[in-house]
C-alpha positions as CSV (number, residue, x, y, z in Angstrom):
1,X,17.8,32.3,-10.6
2,X,15.2,34.2,-8.4
3,X,11.6,34.6,-9.8
4,X,10.2,37.9,-9.4
5,X,6.8,38.1,-11.6
6,X,4.2,36.0,-12.2
7,X,5.5,36.4,-15.7
8,X,8.3,34.7,-15.2
9,X,6.5,31.5,-13.2
10,X,4.0,31.4,-16.1
11,X,6.8,31.4,-18.6
12,X,9.0,28.7,-16.5
13,X,5.9,26.4,-15.8
14,X,4.8,26.2,-19.4
15,X,7.9,25.8,-20.9
16,X,9.1,22.8,-18.2
17,X,5.8,20.9,-18.3
18,X,6.3,20.8,-22.1
19,X,9.5,19.8,-21.8
20,X,9.2,17.7,-19.2
21,X,6.2,16.2,-21.1
22,X,8.0,15.7,-24.3
23,X,10.7,14.1,-22.9
24,X,8.3,11.6,-20.3
25,X,6.6,10.9,-23.7
26,X,9.9,10.1,-25.5
27,X,10.9,7.7,-22.9
28,X,7.7,5.9,-22.6
29,X,7.8,5.3,-26.3
30,X,11.2,4.6,-26.5
31,X,10.7,2.1,-23.1
32,X,7.4,0.4,-25.0
33,X,9.6,0.4,-28.1
34,X,12.3,-1.8,-26.7
35,X,10.0,-3.8,-24.8
36,X,7.7,-4.5,-28.0
37,X,11.1,-5.3,-30.0
38,X,12.3,-7.4,-26.8
39,X,8.8,-9.4,-26.3
40,X,8.2,-9.9,-29.7
41,X,12.0,-11.3,-30.1
42,X,11.4,-13.6,-27.2
43,X,8.4,-15.2,-28.8
44,X,9.8,-15.7,-32.2
45,X,12.8,-17.1,-30.5
46,X,10.7,-19.4,-28.5
47,X,9.3,-20.6,-31.3
48,X,12.3,-21.5,-33.2
49,X,14.1,-22.9,-30.6
50,X,10.6,-25.0,-29.8
51,X,11.1,-26.3,-33.8
52,X,14.7,-27.1,-33.3
53,X,14.0,-28.7,-30.0
54,X,11.1,-30.7,-31.7
55,X,13.4,-31.6,-34.6
56,X,16.2,-32.7,-33.0
57,X,13.9,-35.1,-30.6
58,X,12.5,-36.4,-33.7
59,X,15.8,-37.4,-35.0
60,X,17.3,-39.0,-31.3
61,X,13.4,-40.8,-31.3
62,X,14.2,-42.1,-34.8
63,X,17.9,-43.2,-33.8
64,X,16.7,-44.8,-30.9
65,X,14.0,-46.8,-32.7
66,X,16.6,-48.1,-35.4
67,X,19.0,-49.0,-32.1
68,X,16.1,-51.1,-31.0
69,X,15.6,-52.7,-34.4
70,X,19.0,-53.5,-35.0
71,X,19.6,-55.3,-31.4
72,X,16.2,-57.3,-32.3
73,X,17.4,-58.1,-35.6
74,X,17.0,-62.0,-36.0
75,X,20.0,-62.2,-38.6
76,X,22.4,-60.0,-36.4
77,X,21.4,-62.5,-33.4
78,X,22.1,-65.5,-35.1
79,X,25.3,-64.5,-36.7
80,X,26.6,-63.7,-33.2
81,X,25.8,-66.6,-31.8
82,X,27.3,-68.4,-34.9
83,X,30.6,-66.9,-34.2
84,X,30.3,-67.6,-29.9
85,X,30.1,-70.8,-31.1
86,X,33.0,-71.6,-33.5
87,X,35.2,-68.1,-33.2
88,X,34.9,-67.7,-37.3
89,X,35.4,-64.3,-38.1
90,X,33.5,-64.4,-41.0
91,X,30.6,-64.0,-38.9
92,X,31.9,-61.2,-37.7
93,X,32.1,-59.7,-41.3
94,X,28.7,-60.4,-42.0
95,X,27.4,-58.5,-38.7
96,X,29.4,-55.5,-39.9
97,X,27.7,-55.9,-43.2
98,X,24.3,-56.0,-41.8
99,X,24.8,-53.5,-39.2
100,X,25.7,-51.1,-42.0
101,X,22.3,-51.7,-43.6
102,X,20.7,-49.8,-40.3
103,X,23.1,-47.1,-40.0
104,X,22.4,-45.7,-43.3
105,X,18.6,-45.4,-42.5
106,X,19.3,-42.1,-40.8
107,X,21.8,-39.8,-41.9
108,X,22.5,-38.7,-38.2
109,X,23.7,-42.2,-37.4
110,X,28.0,-42.3,-38.0
111,X,28.3,-45.4,-37.0
112,X,27.0,-48.6,-35.2
113,X,29.0,-50.8,-32.4
114,X,28.3,-53.9,-31.5
115,X,30.0,-54.7,-28.1
116,X,30.9,-58.4,-27.3
117,X,31.6,-58.0,-23.6
118,X,32.8,-62.0,-23.3
119,X,35.3,-61.6,-26.3
120,X,36.5,-58.3,-25.4
121,X,35.8,-57.3,-29.1
122,X,33.4,-54.1,-30.8
123,X,32.3,-55.2,-34.8
124,X,31.9,-51.7,-36.0
125,X,30.1,-50.2,-39.5
126,X,33.3,-48.5,-40.2
127,X,35.6,-49.5,-43.2
128,X,38.3,-49.8,-41.0
129,X,38.5,-51.3,-38.6
130,X,35.8,-53.9,-39.4
131,X,36.0,-55.3,-35.4
132,X,38.5,-54.6,-32.7
133,X,39.7,-57.1,-30.1
134,X,41.8,-56.8,-26.8
135,X,39.8,-54.5,-24.9
136,X,40.8,-54.2,-21.4
137,X,37.9,-55.7,-18.7
138,X,38.0,-52.6,-16.7
139,X,37.4,-50.3,-20.0
140,X,34.4,-52.7,-20.8
141,X,33.3,-53.0,-17.2
142,X,33.0,-49.2,-17.1
143,X,31.3,-49.7,-20.7
144,X,28.3,-51.9,-18.9
145,X,28.3,-49.9,-15.7
146,X,27.4,-46.7,-17.7
147,X,24.7,-48.6,-20.3
148,X,22.9,-49.7,-17.1
149,X,22.6,-46.7,-15.9
150,X,21.3,-44.6,-19.2
151,X,18.2,-45.3,-20.7
152,X,18.5,-42.3,-23.0
153,X,20.9,-41.1,-25.2
154,X,24.7,-40.7,-23.5
155,X,27.9,-39.6,-23.7
156,X,30.2,-42.4,-24.1
157,X,33.9,-42.8,-24.9
158,X,34.5,-44.3,-28.5
159,X,36.0,-47.5,-27.5
160,X,37.4,-47.7,-31.3
161,X,38.9,-44.0,-31.3
162,X,39.7,-43.7,-27.6
163,X,40.1,-39.4,-28.1
164,X,37.0,-39.3,-29.2
165,X,33.4,-38.9,-27.6
166,X,30.0,-39.9,-29.3
167,X,26.3,-39.7,-28.5
168,X,24.9,-43.2,-28.1
169,X,21.8,-45.2,-27.9
170,X,22.7,-48.7,-26.6
171,X,20.5,-51.6,-26.5
172,X,20.9,-55.2,-25.0
173,X,21.5,-58.0,-27.5
174,X,20.2,-61.2,-26.1
175,X,20.5,-64.8,-27.0
176,X,17.7,-67.5,-27.0
177,X,18.5,-68.1,-23.3
178,X,17.7,-64.6,-22.7
179,X,21.2,-63.7,-21.5
180,X,23.0,-60.6,-22.5
181,X,25.5,-61.7,-25.2
182,X,26.3,-58.0,-26.8
183,X,25.4,-54.2,-26.4
184,X,24.6,-52.8,-29.9
185,X,25.2,-48.6,-29.9
186,X,24.6,-46.2,-32.3
187,X,26.7,-43.5,-32.5
188,X,26.2,-39.8,-33.1
189,X,28.8,-37.8,-33.6
190,X,28.8,-34.2,-31.8
191,X,30.1,-32.4,-34.7
192,X,27.0,-33.3,-37.0
193,X,24.6,-32.4,-34.4
194,X,26.7,-28.9,-33.9
195,X,26.4,-28.5,-38.2
196,X,23.1,-29.9,-38.6
197,X,21.4,-27.9,-35.7
198,X,23.4,-25.6,-33.9
199,X,25.2,-23.9,-36.7
200,X,22.0,-22.7,-38.3
201,X,22.5,-19.2,-39.9
202,X,19.4,-18.1,-38.5
203,X,20.4,-18.5,-35.5
204,X,23.8,-16.3,-35.7
205,X,23.0,-13.9,-33.4
206,X,22.4,-16.3,-30.7
207,X,25.8,-16.1,-28.1
208,X,24.9,-19.5,-26.8
209,X,23.5,-22.6,-27.9
210,X,23.7,-25.8,-26.2
211,X,22.0,-29.2,-26.2
212,X,21.7,-30.4,-23.0
213,X,21.1,-34.0,-21.6
214,X,21.1,-35.1,-17.9
215,X,22.9,-32.0,-16.9
216,X,25.9,-32.6,-19.4
217,X,26.8,-30.6,-22.9
218,X,26.1,-33.2,-25.8
219,X,26.7,-30.3,-28.4
220,X,27.8,-26.9,-28.3
221,X,29.2,-24.3,-30.7
222,X,32.7,-24.8,-29.0
223,X,33.4,-28.6,-29.4
224,X,35.5,-28.7,-26.1
225,X,32.8,-28.3,-24.0
226,X,30.9,-31.5,-25.2
227,X,30.7,-33.9,-22.0
228,X,31.1,-30.8,-19.4
229,X,28.6,-30.6,-16.8
230,X,26.0,-27.9,-17.4
231,X,25.7,-24.7,-14.8
232,X,22.6,-25.4,-13.2
233,X,23.0,-23.4,-10.2
234,X,23.7,-20.3,-12.7
235,X,20.7,-20.8,-14.8
236,X,18.4,-22.7,-12.5
237,X,15.7,-20.2,-12.9
238,X,15.4,-20.6,-16.9
239,X,15.4,-24.4,-17.0
240,X,13.4,-25.3,-13.8
241,X,10.3,-26.2,-16.5
242,X,10.0,-28.0,-19.7
243,X,10.0,-24.7,-21.7
244,X,10.9,-21.4,-20.3
245,X,11.9,-17.7,-21.3
246,X,13.3,-15.1,-19.2
247,X,16.0,-12.0,-19.0
248,X,18.2,-11.0,-16.5
249,X,19.9,-7.3,-17.0
250,X,22.2,-8.6,-19.9
251,X,20.6,-11.5,-21.5
252,X,17.3,-13.2,-22.8
253,X,17.1,-17.1,-21.8
254,X,15.3,-19.5,-23.8
255,X,15.2,-23.4,-22.7
256,X,13.1,-26.2,-24.4
257,X,12.8,-29.9,-23.7
258,X,12.0,-32.4,-25.8
259,X,9.3,-34.8,-24.5
260,X,11.0,-38.3,-25.7
261,X,14.6,-37.8,-25.3
262,X,14.8,-35.4,-22.2
263,X,17.4,-33.5,-24.3
264,X,17.1,-29.6,-23.8
265,X,18.4,-26.9,-26.0
266,X,19.4,-24.0,-24.0
267,X,20.0,-20.5,-25.8
268,X,20.8,-17.0,-24.8
269,X,21.0,-13.6,-26.6
270,X,22.8,-10.4,-25.5
271,X,19.8,-7.8,-25.2
272,X,22.1,-5.0,-26.9
273,X,22.3,-7.4,-30.0
274,X,18.5,-7.2,-30.0
275,X,18.0,-3.7,-29.5
276,X,20.9,-2.3,-31.6
277,X,18.1,-1.3,-34.5
278,X,16.6,1.2,-31.8
279,X,19.6,3.2,-32.1
280,X,18.3,5.3,-35.2
281,X,15.2,5.6,-33.7
282,X,16.1,6.8,-30.4
283,X,17.4,10.0,-32.2
284,X,14.5,10.4,-34.1
285,X,12.2,10.5,-31.0
286,X,14.5,12.6,-29.1
287,X,15.0,15.0,-31.9
288,X,11.5,15.3,-32.1
289,X,11.0,15.8,-28.6
290,X,13.7,19.0,-28.6
291,X,12.0,20.7,-31.6
292,X,8.5,20.6,-29.7
293,X,10.5,21.9,-26.6
294,X,11.5,25.0,-28.7
295,X,7.8,25.6,-29.7
296,X,6.5,25.5,-26.4
297,X,9.3,27.7,-25.3
298,X,8.1,30.5,-28.1
299,X,4.3,29.7,-26.8
300,X,5.5,30.4,-23.5
301,X,6.5,33.4,-24.2
302,X,3.6,34.7,-25.9
303,X,1.2,33.3,-23.3
304,X,2.9,34.6,-20.3
305,X,2.2,38.2,-21.7
306,X,-0.9,38.2,-22.6
307,X,-1.2,36.2,-18.8
308,X,0.4,39.4,-17.0
309,X,-1.1,42.5,-18.5
310,X,-4.1,42.3,-16.4
311,X,-1.6,41.0,-13.2
312,X,0.3,43.7,-13.5
313,X,-2.6,46.5,-13.6
314,X,-3.9,44.6,-10.5
315,X,-0.5,44.8,-8.6
316,X,-0.2,48.4,-9.4
317,X,-3.7,49.2,-7.8
318,X,-2.5,47.0,-4.5
319,X,0.7,49.2,-3.9
320,X,-1.6,52.3,-4.5
321,X,-3.8,50.7,-1.9
322,X,-0.7,49.5,0.2
323,X,1.0,53.1,0.3
324,X,-2.8,54.7,1.8
325,X,-4.3,55.8,-1.4
326,X,-7.5,54.2,0.1
327,X,-10.1,55.9,-3.0
328,X,-7.9,53.6,-5.7
329,X,-9.6,51.0,-7.7
330,X,-8.3,48.2,-10.0
331,X,-8.9,48.2,-13.9
332,X,-11.0,45.8,-15.0
333,X,-9.3,44.6,-18.5
334,X,-11.0,41.1,-19.1
335,X,-13.8,38.7,-18.5
336,X,-11.9,35.9,-17.1
337,X,-10.3,34.8,-13.5
338,X,-8.2,37.6,-13.2
339,X,-10.7,40.4,-14.3
340,X,-13.3,38.5,-11.8
341,X,-10.6,38.7,-9.4
342,X,-9.9,42.8,-9.7
343,X,-13.4,43.2,-9.4
344,X,-13.8,41.5,-5.8
345,X,-10.7,43.1,-5.1
346,X,-12.6,46.6,-5.8
347,X,-16.0,45.2,-3.6
348,X,-13.4,44.1,-0.8
349,X,-12.1,47.6,-1.0
350,X,-15.6,49.3,-0.6
351,X,-16.8,46.7,2.1
352,X,-13.3,47.3,4.0
353,X,-13.9,51.3,3.7
354,X,-17.6,50.3,5.4
355,X,-16.2,48.2,8.3
356,X,-13.8,51.0,9.4
357,X,-16.8,53.4,9.2
358,X,-18.9,50.6,11.5
359,X,-15.5,50.0,13.8
360,X,-15.4,53.6,14.6
361,X,-19.0,53.8,15.4
362,X,-18.8,50.3,17.7
363,X,-15.5,51.4,19.5
364,X,-17.6,54.6,20.4
365,X,-20.7,52.7,21.7
366,X,-18.1,50.7,23.7
367,X,-16.8,53.3,25.3
368,X,-20.5,54.5,26.1
369,X,-21.4,51.3,27.6
370,X,-18.2,51.1,29.8
371,X,-19.2,54.3,31.7
372,X,-22.7,53.1,32.0
373,X,-21.5,49.8,33.1
374,X,-19.4,51.6,35.9
375,X,-22.4,53.5,36.8
376,X,-24.4,50.5,37.3
377,X,-21.9,48.6,39.7
378,X,-23.0,51.0,42.1
379,X,-26.2,49.1,42.8
380,X,-25.3,45.2,43.3
381,X,-22.8,46.7,46.2
382,X,-26.0,48.7,47.7
383,X,-27.9,45.7,47.8
384,X,-25.1,43.6,49.7
385,X,-24.6,46.3,51.8
386,X,-28.5,46.4,52.6
387,X,-28.8,42.7,53.0
388,X,-26.1,42.5,55.2
389,X,-27.3,45.4,57.5
390,X,-30.6,43.2,57.8
391,X,-28.7,40.0,58.6
392,X,-26.6,42.3,61.4
393,X,-30.0,43.6,62.7
394,X,-31.5,40.1,62.4
395,X,-28.6,38.6,64.6
396,X,-28.9,41.4,67.2
397,X,-32.4,40.6,67.6
398,X,-31.8,36.9,68.1
399,X,-33.6,36.1,64.4
400,X,-30.4,33.7,63.6
401,X,-33.3,31.5,61.2
402,X,-33.7,35.0,59.2
403,X,-29.9,35.9,59.3
404,X,-28.7,32.6,58.2
405,X,-31.4,32.6,55.5
406,X,-30.0,36.3,54.0
407,X,-26.6,35.4,54.4
408,X,-27.7,32.2,52.2
409,X,-29.0,34.7,49.9
410,X,-26.4,36.8,49.5
411,X,-23.7,34.2,48.9
412,X,-26.3,33.2,46.3
413,X,-27.0,36.5,44.2
414,X,-23.3,37.4,44.4
415,X,-22.8,34.1,42.5
416,X,-25.5,34.7,39.9
417,X,-24.6,38.5,39.2
418,X,-20.8,38.4,39.4
419,X,-19.1,39.5,36.4
420,X,-15.5,37.8,37.1
421,X,-15.0,34.2,35.9
422,X,-17.5,32.0,34.0
423,X,-16.4,28.8,36.3
424,X,-16.6,27.5,40.0
425,X,-15.0,24.8,41.3
426,X,-17.1,21.3,42.6
427,X,-16.5,22.3,46.6
428,X,-17.9,26.1,45.6
429,X,-20.9,24.8,43.3
430,X,-22.0,22.4,46.4
431,X,-21.3,25.3,48.6
432,X,-24.2,27.3,46.0
433,X,-26.3,24.3,45.8
434,X,-26.3,23.9,50.2
435,X,-27.4,27.9,50.4
436,X,-30.3,27.2,47.8
437,X,-31.6,23.9,49.3
438,X,-31.5,25.9,52.5
439,X,-33.5,28.9,50.9
440,X,-36.1,26.7,49.0
441,X,-36.5,25.1,53.1
442,X,-37.1,28.5,54.1
443,X,-39.4,29.3,51.4
444,X,-41.4,26.1,51.4
445,X,-41.7,25.7,55.5
446,X,-40.4,22.2,55.2
447,X,-37.4,20.4,55.2
448,X,-35.4,18.3,52.5
449,X,-32.6,15.3,53.2
450,X,-30.0,16.0,51.1
451,X,-27.0,14.1,51.1
452,X,-23.2,15.3,49.1
453,X,-21.2,12.2,48.2
454,X,-18.2,14.1,46.7
455,X,-15.0,12.5,46.1
456,X,-11.8,14.1,47.3
457,X,-10.3,14.5,43.7
458,X,-13.3,16.1,42.3
459,X,-13.6,19.0,44.7
460,X,-11.2,21.2,42.9
461,X,-12.2,20.3,39.2
462,X,-13.5,23.2,37.3
463,X,-17.3,23.1,36.2
464,X,-19.3,26.0,34.2
465,X,-20.9,27.9,37.0
466,X,-24.6,27.1,38.5
467,X,-24.6,24.0,36.0
468,X,-26.2,21.8,38.9
469,X,-28.7,24.1,40.1
470,X,-31.5,24.0,37.8
471,X,-31.2,19.9,38.1
472,X,-31.2,20.8,42.0
473,X,-34.3,23.2,41.3
474,X,-36.2,20.4,39.1
475,X,-35.7,17.7,41.9
476,X,-37.3,19.9,44.7
477,X,-39.8,21.7,42.8
478,X,-41.1,18.8,40.0
479,X,-39.9,15.5,41.5
480,X,-40.6,15.7,45.3
481,X,-43.3,18.2,45.6
482,X,-46.0,15.4,45.8
483,X,-44.1,13.3,48.3
484,X,-45.7,12.9,51.5
485,X,-43.0,11.1,53.2
486,X,-39.1,11.8,53.7
487,X,-38.1,14.1,50.8
488,X,-34.3,12.9,49.9
489,X,-31.9,14.4,47.8
490,X,-28.4,12.8,46.7
491,X,-25.8,14.8,45.2
492,X,-22.5,12.7,43.9
493,X,-19.5,13.9,42.3
494,X,-16.1,12.0,41.2
495,X,-14.0,11.5,38.8
496,X,-12.8,8.6,36.2
497,X,-10.0,8.4,34.1
498,X,-10.3,11.9,32.1
499,X,-14.0,12.4,33.1
500,X,-15.8,14.5,35.6
501,X,-19.3,12.9,36.8
502,X,-21.9,14.4,38.8
503,X,-25.2,13.0,39.6
504,X,-28.6,14.7,41.5
505,X,-30.5,11.6,42.5
506,X,-34.1,12.2,44.4
507,X,-36.9,9.7,45.6
508,X,-39.8,11.6,44.0
509,X,-42.6,10.5,41.6
510,X,-40.0,10.1,38.6
511,X,-40.9,10.7,34.6
512,X,-42.1,8.3,31.9
513,X,-39.4,7.1,29.0
514,X,-42.1,10.0,26.7
515,X,-41.4,12.7,29.1
516,X,-37.6,12.2,29.4
517,X,-37.1,12.7,25.4
518,X,-39.2,15.4,25.3
519,X,-37.3,17.3,27.5
520,X,-34.0,16.6,26.4
521,X,-35.3,17.7,22.8
522,X,-36.6,21.0,24.2
523,X,-35.3,24.0,23.2
524,X,-35.3,26.9,25.9
525,X,-35.0,30.2,26.3
526,X,-32.0,31.9,28.2
527,X,-33.8,34.4,30.3
528,X,-32.2,36.1,33.7
529,X,-32.9,34.5,36.9
530,X,-32.7,30.9,38.5
531,X,-36.3,29.5,37.9
532,X,-36.2,30.1,34.6
533,X,-33.2,28.2,33.5
534,X,-33.7,24.3,32.5
535,X,-32.5,21.3,30.9
536,X,-32.1,23.2,27.5
537,X,-29.7,25.7,29.1
538,X,-27.7,23.0,30.5
539,X,-27.2,21.2,27.3
540,X,-26.3,24.1,25.8
541,X,-23.9,25.4,27.9
542,X,-22.2,21.6,27.9
543,X,-22.2,22.2,24.1
544,X,-20.9,25.8,24.1
545,X,-18.0,24.9,26.4
546,X,-17.1,21.0,25.5
547,X,-19.0,20.0,22.4
548,X,-19.2,16.5,22.1
549,X,-17.2,15.8,25.3
550,X,-19.8,16.8,27.7
551,X,-23.1,15.2,28.0
552,X,-26.3,14.9,30.1
553,X,-28.6,12.2,30.5
554,X,-31.6,11.3,32.3
555,X,-33.2,8.0,33.9
556,X,-36.1,7.7,35.8
557,X,-38.2,4.7,37.3
558,X,-40.9,4.9,40.5
559,X,-38.2,5.1,42.8
560,X,-37.2,8.5,41.6
561,X,-35.0,10.3,38.5
562,X,-31.4,10.5,38.3
563,X,-29.7,13.0,35.9
564,X,-25.7,12.5,35.3
565,X,-23.8,15.1,33.7
566,X,-20.2,14.0,32.1
567,X,-17.6,16.6,31.0
568,X,-13.5,16.4,31.1
569,X,-11.5,17.0,34.4
570,X,-9.9,20.1,34.3
571,X,-8.5,21.9,37.3
572,X,-7.4,25.3,35.5
573,X,-9.8,27.8,34.1
574,X,-7.0,28.4,31.2
575,X,-8.1,24.9,29.9
576,X,-11.7,25.4,29.9
577,X,-11.2,28.4,28.0
């Protein structure tokens, strides 16, 4: 849609901003609500998982203590040694009866076994069989090997019912000579762990809850997973510490580990299950946003009408001005920014009419000045012709010195008053300086030892016209005037990188640092002629042409004064402009 008026822009802007704000607030509120619900759920789930872990850990600790107590029971040891001595099976029945006393100390214990490897027998607390004999040696050796590897609970094959697996605590039973005569096992069936702890109705929303010990699953909702390896690589970020909470894109994970047994509970829940109750809230939030959007559109239509009325009047006045009706003025209908704009527009029209009148007068004055300038061009030409005639006369009468001085003066005069070109090359500037020094020698009746050290690369660089002449003038008049010996002056120019350096050095009386600072800070008047233009004039011209890229500096001692100018290297007058 093509927007043609400010009214449409205001309408679209207000509606768009309101809808965007409402949508943003809805998304932010919904996002914060979902995060808050999720964070609270994680906290509650962490607390529940920690409580469940501690309960399981306390149970395992109690079972372990019962197993240790039974393995150290003097009656069990005595009856076992009696059996090993006389092989009377009544001792096995007595041991079974004694072990039943220990198995009843905790309901989590489903049975207790006394494994007698030397006799290849197992005494149980079961009603049937009370004991079982004839185990294969390789099976008993495997049992003894697993017992030696595990200090805590371990998943073991049931020696009595070979198809089942048990969670066992195993302790050695030693005789009076300290030799191992048996192993006492406290058995916990996986289904007891599952029913008593993992199938809690309060945890039904959990998609996965498993009891893990040493990288293996010892209890899970699916009985077939008991004894399987836990996928550590898949969940390594969520079981890296004794208590971890985390989440990925789809699930929330909780892991808690018991301090005694080292067994941990790993639980996971789908995020969609946690945030399922937000569906109704989402409908409510976006419904409110839609109502606010409709109200915003109605408000935008009303506000755009109020705003557009003075703008329309101002646009009408502008169109009239564009059609040439310069006496038209905008109607001021309000005291706000638009009314102020209308007042300023009217003042601008008044100023434009005034400037047009001034421009007409200036054009007239400019034409008069051009005519006057054409008339004044006759005077310089008359002066050049007259001086050249005197020069020729002097040469005819063998007054070569006078002729040379007049020739130098003509060149210097042409350089000073010519209109064309603001810049000279370094070579042209040096020629002007030579003429000037020659004139000063003729005028003062003394000789100056001038040396020119001009680098070839610097000769064609452009510099402001007569930028060095005031420095040479100061050196001749103020620096060398009191010297009785040879008056030496050196003019140097060279390039370094993108800069051109020019130096004027004399062997005069020098200046103090205070004099240098006063001279550089002095504000000079721009007057006509050569001798009235000094250091301030040079600084102003450098600032005008180059800004901070050029600078004049002075340093002085009893051996003389050195003035240095540096400015950008340019070999085209277009670059200077």
